[in-house]
C-alpha positions in Angstrom: -36.7 90.3 53.0 -40.6 90.5 52.7 -42.3 90.8 49.1 -45.9 92.4 49.8 -48.5 92.2 46.9 -51.5 94.3 46.8 -55.3 93.6 47.0 -55.8 94.0 42.7 -59.7 93.6 41.8 -60.2 90.6 39.4 -63.3 89.4 37.7 -61.5 86.0 36.9 -62.1 85.2 33.2 -63.8 87.7 31.1 -66.5 86.1 30.2 -67.9 86.7 34.0 -70.0 89.8 33.7 -69.7 91.4 38.0 -73.4 92.7 39.4 -75.0 92.4 42.2 -75.0 89.1 42.5 -71.4 88.6 41.0 -68.6 90.1 42.5 -64.6 90.9 43.8 -65.3 94.5 45.7 -63.5 95.7 49.2 -64.8 96.8 52.1 -64.1 98.0 55.5 -64.6 96.3 58.6 -64.4 97.9 62.1 -65.3 101.9 63.7 -61.5 102.7 65.3 -59.3 104.2 63.3 -56.9 101.1 62.1 -60.1 98.5 60.4 -59.4 96.0 58.3 -59.7 96.0 53.6 -61.4 92.7 53.2 -61.7 91.5 49.6 -65.5 90.4 49.4 -66.3 87.9 46.6 -69.0 86.1 45.5 -70.5 84.1 42.2 -73.9 82.8 42.1 -74.9 81.8 37.9 -76.0 78.5 36.9 -72.6 78.0 35.4 -69.2 77.0 36.1 -67.9 80.1 37.1 -65.0 82.3 38.9 -64.1 85.3 40.6 -61.0 86.5 42.2 -58.7 89.5 44.3 -55.1 89.1 43.7 -52.3 89.7 45.7 -49.8 90.3 42.5 -46.5 89.4 42.5 -45.9 89.8 38.8 -49.0 88.5 35.8 -47.5 84.9 35.2 -50.0 85.1 31.7 -47.4 87.7 29.8 -47.0 91.3 29.5 -50.2 93.3 31.5 -51.6 96.9 30.8 -52.8 97.9 34.5 -52.5 100.8 36.7 -51.5 98.5 39.3 -48.1 97.3 37.7 -45.7 100.2 39.0 -46.5 98.5 42.2 -46.0 95.3 41.4 -43.1 93.4 43.2 -40.7 91.4 40.8 -41.4 87.9 40.3 -39.7 85.9 43.3 -36.9 82.7 41.9 -37.2 80.2 44.6 -33.2 80.0 43.9 -32.1 80.7 47.6 -35.6 80.8 49.2 -35.8 78.4 52.2 -38.9 78.9 53.7 -41.6 80.1 52.1 -45.2 80.3 53.2 -48.7 81.1 52.2 -51.4 82.8 55.4 -54.7 83.8 54.4 -57.4 85.0 57.0 -61.4 83.7 56.0 -63.8 86.0 58.7 -66.2 84.4 56.6 -67.1 82.0 54.1 -70.5 79.4 52.2 -70.7 77.5 49.6 -74.3 75.3 48.7 -75.3 74.0 45.8 -74.0 71.3 43.1 -70.4 72.7 43.9 -68.9 75.1 46.0 -65.7 76.5 46.5 -63.4 78.8 48.8 -59.7 78.4 48.4 -56.4 80.1 46.7 -54.6 79.8 44.1 -51.0 80.4 43.7 -48.9 80.4 40.2 -45.7 79.8 39.5 -43.4 79.9 36.0 -41.3 76.3 36.1 -38.3 75.6 33.8 -36.6 72.1 32.9 -39.4 70.7 34.2 -40.5 66.4 33.6 -45.2 65.8 34.0 -45.5 62.6 34.5 -48.7 61.9 32.4 -50.9 59.5 34.0 -54.3 58.2 32.6 -56.3 55.2 31.4 -54.6 55.8 28.1 -51.1 56.8 28.5 -48.0 56.2 31.5 -45.3 58.1 30.5 -42.8 61.7 31.6 -43.0 63.9 29.1 -39.5 66.8 29.1 -41.1 71.0 29.3 -38.3 73.8 28.5 -40.6 75.8 30.5 -44.6 75.6 32.3 -47.0 78.0 34.2 -47.8 75.6 37.4 -50.6 76.7 39.6 -51.8 75.2 43.0 -55.6 75.0 43.8 -55.5 74.7 47.6 -59.0 74.2 48.6 -60.2 75.5 52.4 -63.9 74.8 52.2 -65.9 73.0 49.3 -69.2 72.0 49.0 -71.4 69.3 47.2 -69.5 67.0 44.6 -66.0 67.4 43.6 -65.0 66.2 40.5 -61.0 66.5 41.5 -58.5 64.5 44.4 -56.3 65.3 46.6 -52.5 65.1 44.9 -53.9 65.6 41.4 -51.6 66.7 38.7 -53.7 68.0 35.9 -53.6 69.8 32.4 -55.5 73.2 31.7 -55.4 75.2 28.9 -52.8 76.2 27.6 -51.0 80.3 27.5 -49.8 82.3 24.8 -47.9 79.3 24.0 -47.3 78.1 27.5 -48.4 74.7 28.8 -49.9 75.0 31.9 -50.5 72.4 34.5 -52.4 72.3 38.1 -51.9 70.6 41.5 -54.6 70.2 43.8 -54.2 70.6 47.5 -57.2 69.7 49.8 -56.6 71.6 53.3 -59.3 72.1 56.5 -62.8 72.1 55.0 -63.9 74.9 57.3 -65.8 78.3 56.5 -63.3 80.8 58.4 -60.0 80.9 60.2 -56.0 81.3 59.4 -55.0 78.8 57.1 -50.2 79.2 56.8 -49.9 76.8 54.2 -46.5 75.5 53.3 -45.8 76.2 50.0 -42.0 74.1 49.5 -43.4 71.3 51.1 -47.5 70.9 50.8 -47.4 71.8 46.9 -44.0 72.3 45.4 -42.1 69.0 47.0 -45.6 66.9 47.5 -46.1 67.3 43.1 -42.2 65.3 43.6 -42.6 63.3 46.6 -46.2 62.1 44.6 -44.2 61.4 41.3 -46.2 63.3 39.8 -43.5 66.1 38.5 -39.5 66.0 38.7 -38.2 70.0 38.7 -35.7 71.6 41.1 -36.6 74.1 43.2 -34.1 76.7 42.1 -36.1 76.9 38.4 -39.4 77.8 39.8 -40.8 81.2 40.2 -43.7 82.7 42.0 -45.9 85.3 40.3 -49.4 85.6 41.6 -51.2 84.3 44.4 -55.8 85.1 44.1 -58.4 84.7 47.0 -60.8 82.6 44.9 -64.6 81.4 45.1 -65.8 79.1 42.2 -69.0 77.4 41.5 -70.8 75.2 38.9 -74.6 75.5 39.2 -73.8 76.8 42.6 -73.3 79.4 45.0 -69.5 80.5 46.7 -68.9 83.8 49.2 -66.2 84.9 50.9 -64.3 87.3 52.5 -60.2 87.4 52.6 -59.0 90.2 55.2 -55.5 88.7 54.8 -53.6 87.0 52.1 -49.9 87.2 52.0 -46.7 85.0 51.3 -43.5 85.2 52.8 -40.4 83.4 52.5 -36.5 83.4 54.2 -33.5 83.0 51.7 -30.5 82.2 52.9 -27.5 84.7 51.6 -25.2 81.2 52.0 -23.3 79.3 48.9 -25.0 76.5 50.1 -24.4 72.9 50.1 -22.8 70.5 49.1 -21.0 70.9 45.6 -21.3 68.1 43.3 -18.7 67.4 40.8 -18.8 64.2 38.1 -16.2 62.9 35.9 -16.0 63.7 32.7 -14.0 64.2 29.6 -11.5 62.3 31.7 -11.2 65.3 34.2 -13.7 66.6 37.7 -16.6 69.0 36.0 -18.7 71.0 38.7 -22.6 70.6 38.5 -22.1 73.5 41.3 -24.2 73.6 45.1 -26.9 71.3 45.9 -29.5 73.3 48.1 -30.9 71.7 50.1 -30.2 74.5 53.1 -33.5 74.0 55.4 -33.3 76.8 57.5 -35.8 77.3 60.0 -36.9 73.5 58.9 -34.2 72.2 60.9 -33.3 68.8 60.9 -36.1 67.8 58.2 -35.2 66.5 55.0 -36.0 67.5 51.5 -35.2 66.4 48.6 -33.4 67.7 45.4 -33.3 67.3 42.1 -30.8 68.1 39.5 -30.3 67.2 35.9 -26.5 66.9 35.3 -24.9 69.2 32.4 -21.5 67.3 32.4 -21.8 63.5 30.8 -20.1 61.3 32.4 -17.3 58.6 31.4 -18.2 55.8 31.8 -15.6 53.8 33.5 -14.3 50.3 33.2 -17.5 50.3 30.6 -20.0 49.7 33.4 -20.0 52.3 36.0 -20.5 56.6 36.4 -18.0 58.4 38.5 -19.7 61.7 40.8 -18.6 63.1 44.4 -19.8 65.2 46.9 -18.0 67.8 48.4 -18.0 70.1 51.4 -16.2 73.7 50.2 -18.1 75.7 52.4 -18.4 76.2 56.4 -21.6 74.4 56.5 -22.1 71.2 57.6 -24.9 68.8 55.2 -26.7 65.4 56.7 -26.9 63.1 53.8 -29.7 60.1 53.8 -29.8 59.3 50.3 -28.3 59.8 47.0 -29.9 58.2 43.6 -29.2 58.9 39.7 -31.6 58.3 37.3 -31.9 58.1 33.4 -34.7 59.1 31.6 -35.1 58.3 27.9 -36.4 61.2 25.3 -39.5 58.9 25.4 -40.3 59.1 28.9 -38.6 56.0 30.3 -37.0 56.0 33.4 -34.6 53.8 35.4 -32.9 54.2 38.7 -28.9 53.7 38.4 -28.4 51.1 41.1 -25.4 52.9 43.6 -22.5 50.5 43.9 -19.8 52.0 46.2 -20.2 55.2 48.3 -16.6 55.4 49.8 -14.9 58.7 51.6 -11.1 59.5 50.5 -9.6 57.2 52.7 -11.7 54.2 50.9 -14.0 53.8 53.9 -17.1 53.0 52.3 -20.5 54.5 53.7 -22.4 52.8 51.3 -25.4 51.8 53.7 -25.7 55.8 54.9 -26.6 56.9 51.3 -28.4 53.7 49.7 -32.0 54.1 51.6 -34.3 56.6 52.6 -34.0 56.0 56.7 -33.1 58.8 58.6 -29.8 57.3 59.1 -27.1 60.0 56.9 -23.8 60.7 56.2 -22.1 63.6 58.1 -20.0 65.3 55.8 -18.6 68.7 57.2 -16.1 71.3 56.2 -13.5 69.9 54.0 -15.0 66.2 53.1 -15.6 64.9 50.1 -17.4 61.4 48.9 -17.3 59.8 45.8 -19.8 58.2 44.0 -20.1 54.9 42.3 -23.5 54.2 39.9 -23.9 50.6 37.8 -25.0 52.4 34.3 -27.5 49.9 34.3 -27.2 49.4 30.0 -28.0 53.2 29.7 -25.6 55.4 27.5 -25.8 57.1 24.3 -27.6 60.8 23.9 -31.2 59.8 24.2 -30.5 59.9 27.7 -31.0 62.7 30.6 -29.1 62.1 34.1 -30.7 63.4 37.0 -29.3 63.3 40.7 -31.2 63.0 43.7 -30.2 64.3 46.6 -32.4 63.3 50.2 -31.1 65.4 53.6 -30.7 68.9 54.8 -27.9 71.0 55.6 -29.4 73.1 58.7 
């Protein structure tokens, strides 16, 4: 089910004055009756400036008065999305002087997210109910770059919503067709790099921008294509997580490790527990994974993490994992080693985690599962 945005002219920040040297304009190339529409971006000033052309899926920055708004598709929730890719075609580009770059920006809103604050002054986890999460995807960069690959940095907030931007450097070339796996190369990459923690189902795609930017330099590019395409599953996903709480089993819902086209490739899914698990024999938390539909899941590793209000994170050791016949399957689930526990329709596996001194209302428990369900 494709959702296609429209090219929209945009001047970047409000202080960018477009003139003959700095512009975002649209041209046609070719003499055939079918011609390509290109976005021609150019920026050449003595300050840090950005010039953009947008494919608008929504408006991440709030309400916008625009004649294009009635043509915008709705923002895309990643709940149920199993494959999300960005493709752009750059027919020509150039960047020079102190610093210049050609890139694409992708903007999400993400709820219930933890950000790892790391600098020379601090090292802690901070929880946010909602953030604007951007990804800078660099294809050409020249001169001095002050950013690093896989770096997450805080930016200026928008309408009271914190803004964070994740940096990725890809092929450093002037032209070509570039395809980026937004789930694995951006969102899960940020999680796996221990920069942030969130559920993919809590992320929503809003906006994609073709960009040139410079700092005391020059950048120019012609984009002939910019699109995002995805695969969504109508399945109920699997497996299901249940927590032993208040002396009964409480459902936490399904864990989306459905990989779709990414067959046999593990994904990592994070889920904050809603129910507060009981302490079994004063020392253990008991959880259960169940396969409730017709799918088969391949589980590589499970973890339980406790996160304190002050950002302290503690892993609670997996003591034992066993099936209904009391057969131990702990060795399958303790390490990330591509030795999977196969969970077939109707199967259940019980998970016993040592509480590690963690109890009380100041801790939030996060269940982490690594595996795939083709």
